[in-house]
Phi, psi and omega in degrees: 000124175246109184268325182207137177252297181201176178279343177303309180298322179292315178298322178305306185297319177298333174272312185290324182303309182291330176293313176299316185291321180292322178294320179293320180293318178302314181292319185287320177300316177295331184279338175102172186291332186296338182301324178246022185294335181056042183277341178204183187293324175298318173303318180293317181300316184294322176302312183294316181294323180293324176295325182282327176289327176290321180293318180297318177299323183284316190265335185263109182291341178279350179258109178294142181306326181296320176292324175299313181294321179298316177300315180307309183293325180294312178303308182298318176298317182294320177295320179295323175298318180291317180295317175301318184290325178292332174285343184251349185220118185285337173296314180291320182297327182286322179297320187278311194245139180272168179262150173301149183239127174284121182244348173219133178229126178054036174082010181240129180297140171255093189302323177299314178293320174303315176298312186294327175269004180057042179256152168255161175299326176298323177297313182296316177294333173294320179292319172304311174299316176303338178271358178093017176251143178276346185190185184285347177298125180087014179252117175284322182196154169233126180243124172283111184282163183298341179268356180103340179288168180239129174257126183257129183240120182278162178305338177281358179082007175274126186259131173235121175281112186297323175300329185263324178089357183248157180289135182238359179028000000 
């Protein structure tokens, strides 16, 4: 177990962490809201990759800060290029973005869709409970969204995104 090496490592982290974090915030703010929107699987991958790059910048002494900032910019730039391309081409959009899937209709689980999407009944019921409902009674639909969250739509037409927990109507 290695609890402490030396003060140089501690000082490096104390200096590099705020600089790397500031660089990441700058890159994200200049790239726009879409960068961290998590609208599809590629957005999630970019978010995770940015976090991993930030960790490497802070903890790995062999990674210079300038290379880390360049990596932030490259990841954000690539994500922006994919997002731009999918707005211009339906073929690229189909390649990048999945379609939402209806997993419950009129209070009934669609077992074929559950199998295809590799979801369990328990996972769907968790989303239903997270929406404030005790069961499938009064549920018009549950939709597996393109970002992997589930939206629960009540018979009253009120939609609740179970991942966010707030009404989206």
